N, C-alpha and C positions, 0 to 999 in steps of 0.2 A: 336475425341469424347470428349465432354465436361463432366467433372465429372468422378469420378472413379467408377469401378464396385463394386459389393458387396464383401466385405471381410468376412471371416468366423466369425470373432467376431461381425460384424454387423448383420449377419444372426442370430447368437446366441442371440444378444441383442434384435432383433425383436421377436424371438420366446419366449424368457424369458419375454419380455415386454407384449406380448399377454397373456402368462400364468399367469403373476403376476397381471396385470391390463391392460385391452385392450387398453386404450388410449396411453400407453407407446409404444406398438407395432405400433400403427398408427403414433405416433410421429417419430419413426425410419423410417417408410416408407415415411413420409412427408419430413424428412431430406434428404433422397435419391433423392426425386423429386427435392427439392430445390438445392441439390448439382449438379444434372445434368443440371438444368436450369441456375445456376449461374456460373458453371465452377469451383467450389471449388475443389481443388485437394486433400485435406486431407480426412481422414476417420472420422467417427463419434467420435472416441475417441480423435483424435487430435483436432477436432473442440471443443469438450467439455473442453479439457485441455486449449485451447486458451481462451475460454470464462471464465473459472474459474480463470486463471491468470489475465486476464483483469479486472475482477470484484474484485479480491483480491488486485490488485495494486491500483485500485480506492479507495477501502475501507480503505486500510492501509496508503495511502498517505495523508490522511487528506482531508476531503471533500472540504474545501475552497481552499487548494493548488491544489487538483485534478481539480477543476473547473478552477482555474487560469491557470493551465498548458494547458488545452485543450481549454480554451476559454469559457466564460459564455454562448455565444449563442449556441455553439455546445453541451452544457451540458443540453439542454432542456429549457434554458431561452431565447427563441426567442423573436422577436418583439411582443409587446403587441398591436400594432396598434396605439399607442399614442406616438408620437415622444418625447414630453416633458417628459412623464413618463420614457421612455426608457433612455433618457439622464440623468435624475435624478438617476435612478436605476444604470446605469453604473458608475456614479460619486460616489454613495454610495458604490458600490462593490469595486471600486478602492480604496476608503478611507479605507474600511475594510481590504483589502489586504495589504495596507501599515501598518495598525495597527498590522496585523498578523506578518508582517516582523519585526516590532519593538519588538513585544513580543518574537519572536524567537531569535532575537539578545540579548535581555535582559536575556533570559533564558541561552543562551550560555555564556554570561559574568558572570552570577551568578554561573554557573557550574564551570567555570575557577577559580572564586574567592574561591569557596568552596574547590576545589582541592588544591589551594595554601595554604589555611588554614590547610587542612589535612596534607600536606607535612610539613608545619612548626610545627604542633603539633607532628607529627611522629618524626621529627628531634629533637625536644625538649625532648620527652620521651626517645629517643635513647641516646642522650647526657647525660641525667640524669642517665639512666641505666649504661652507661659506667663509669660515675663519681662514682656512688655507688660501682660498681664492682672494680674499681681501688682503691678506699679508703678501701674496704673490703680486697683486696689483700695486701695492705700495712699494715693493722693492723694485719693480720694473719702471715705475714712474720717477724714481729718484735719480 
């Protein structure tokens, strides 16, 4: 049998969906039909969790990087029907991706530079503290 049977939480979601707003209940029934037809083995909540994680990964991975990882064509930028335009667009997208990589590298270098400066400043302040402490201890012991 393709697809899973009704789980108690799915039944509760359907009943609650109809009670709250009838299209939600219809959506749950529609999901069950789709599940049976597609052979999806998970339940409604695992499906929602997968979609939520997929959307949040795309959203937080940075839109340009997300497109670059999945490919521009699979992200909804299919062929326009004009080969010259598609080639120009692909070239521009590749150029922008290279610029993004350069910016990420520059940001990483700047972060490392600032960390080095912080360490040097912390070392200088600590050495000054130790020197003042040492000189204070020498003046009190005499």
